[in-house]
N, C-alpha and C positions, 0 to 999 in steps of 0.2 A: 824345527820339530822332528824329533826321531819317533818312527812307529815300529812296532815289533811285527814284522812280517813273517808268516807261517810260524807262529809261536807254538810251542808245546803246551797243551792244556793240563794243569794240575788242579784237581778239584779238592777243595779243603771243606769239610763238613763237620759240625759239632753236634754230638748227641746233647739234647737239652734236658737230660735227666742223668741221675746216678746209674751206674750199672747195679742190677740187682744181685742179691746174694746167690740166687739160683743160676743166673747167668755166669757170674764170677766162679762159682764152684764148678760148674761144668767145663768152662773154658780153661781153668787151671787144673782140672782133674783128668784131662785127656792124657792117654798113654803117649810117651815121648821116645824118640829115637835120635841117634846123632846125625848131625848135619855138618856141612863145612863151616866150623866157627861156633856153632851153636846147637840148639835142640829144635826138633820140629815133630808135630804130632804124627802118629801112625795113621790115625783117622783123616780122611780126605774130603769129608763132607759135613764139616762142623755146622754149617748154616742150616742143614736140612734137619737137625735135631729139634725136638719140640721145645727145649729150653731156650732156643734162639729165635722164636717166633717174632718177638718184638724187635730184636736187634736185626734180624733178616728185613723186617719192614723197613726200618730206617735206612739200611744199606740200599735197598731196592729203590726206594724213593730219591736217594741221593744219586744213584746211577741214572735213574730217570731225567733228574734235573741236569745232570752233567751232559747226558746225550742230547737233550733239547738244546743246550747252550753250545754244543760242539758240532756233532754229526748232523743234528736237525733233520733226521729221517722220518718217513711216515710210519708212525708207530702201529698203524692199522696193518701195514705190510710187514714191517721189520721190527724185532724186539732184541733185546740182549738179555741174556739169563747167565746166572752163576753156575759154573761147571764144576769147580772143585773149591774147598775151603779147608784151611788147616791153621793151627796155631804154632807160634815160635816162642821159644824161651831162651833169653840171652843173659847170661849171668856176668858178673863184674869180671872185666878182663877179656871176655868173649866178644865176638863180632859176627857179622852176617857177609859172607863174600859178595862181591860185586856179580850181579847177574841180571837177566831179563826174564821174562815168562814167555815161553813157546806156546803154540796153540792156543792163543788167548787174544782177544781184542783190546780189552780194558781190564786193568788189574787194580786192586786196592788192598790197603792195609788199615786196620782199625786197631788203636792202642787201648788196651783195657788195664794196664798196671805198668808201673816204672817209675823212673826218676825224673826230676824236672830238667835235667841236663841232657836227656836222650834226644838224638836227632836220627834222621834218615838223610842219606846223600844220594842226590840224582846227578848222572854223569851225562855231560853233553856230547852226543854222538854226531852232531850235525854243526860242530863249531866252524862258523864261517871264517875264523881267523885260522883254523887248522892248526898244524904243527910248524908253520913256517915262520913265525914271527915272535922272537924272544925279546920282550921289552918289560921293564918294570911297571907293574899296575899300581897305580896310586890307590885304587879302590876297586874291588871286585863288584861287577854288576851282572845282570841278565844276558848282557852282550859279550862280556869278555870272559867269563868264567867257564872252566872246564867242569866243575862240580859246584853244586848248590845244596845247602842243607836246609831241611825243614825241620821245626820242632816235633818231637814224637810225644805230644801231650796227651795224657790219659783222656779219653772221650772223643778224639779226633779221628775221623775218617779221611784218608787221602785217596784220591782216584787219579790214574795216570795210565797213559798208553802202555800196553803190555811190553812193547819193544824198548822202552826207555830203560837203560841200565841204572841200577840202584844198588846201595849197599849200607851197611850199619857199621860204623867205626866202632872201637872198643868201647865197651860200656865201662864209665868211669864211676857212676854211682854205686851205692851200697845195694839197692834194691835190685831184684831180677826184673828185666825188662820182658813185658809179654805183649804179643801182638796177634791179631787175626789176619791172615791174608786170603785172598781169593782171585779166581781167574773167571772170565766170561767169554761167551761166544754168541754170534748171531743166531737167531731162528727166524723162519718166515721167509720171505721173498726178498731177494736182492737183484738189482739190475731189471732188464726188460728183454723179453723175447725178440722185440724189434731190433734192438741194438746188439743181439747176440751175446747179451751179458747175464741172462737171467740164471739165478741160482735159487733153488728151493731147498731149504734146510729144515 
């Protein structure tokens, strides 16, 4: 039997309704600026807009579920909140460069329009095989892969540790790919004064 020790938790959550016209109009109507390979919104607090109340609630509930199943901290003492949120637009032939998110605990991306073929790539920074062994892999799996793709399906929210490198390969479909990204941080109390690890945020 093979068990996955110290796995990297990726949360996958599906919105159980269609995105409303008001949500879509706001998300697609934000002012954009150039990014490396695609476009990103100028506005950095998308989820604080009144048009996003229900979507923000869905994301908040998903974050709570993810934290319960992973961190499992005392929510009376410690919480996670969204610090920044922004939209991304990637057109046919464009991409999103490999990156991670600094000054954040947990990051997320929600897909609100795009192609059936759109994906996101996560890069393995803790590959136990390292770069030492060159052999032909008969089939990629979670243990031997340097990169793994998840579908970027409309209505899907992905949550992941912010230090995990990720990217978007060249968009092949004819539709523009749209996503909403966000970062988070702790608030409340971490650690304890007895162990000299207490941190009040």
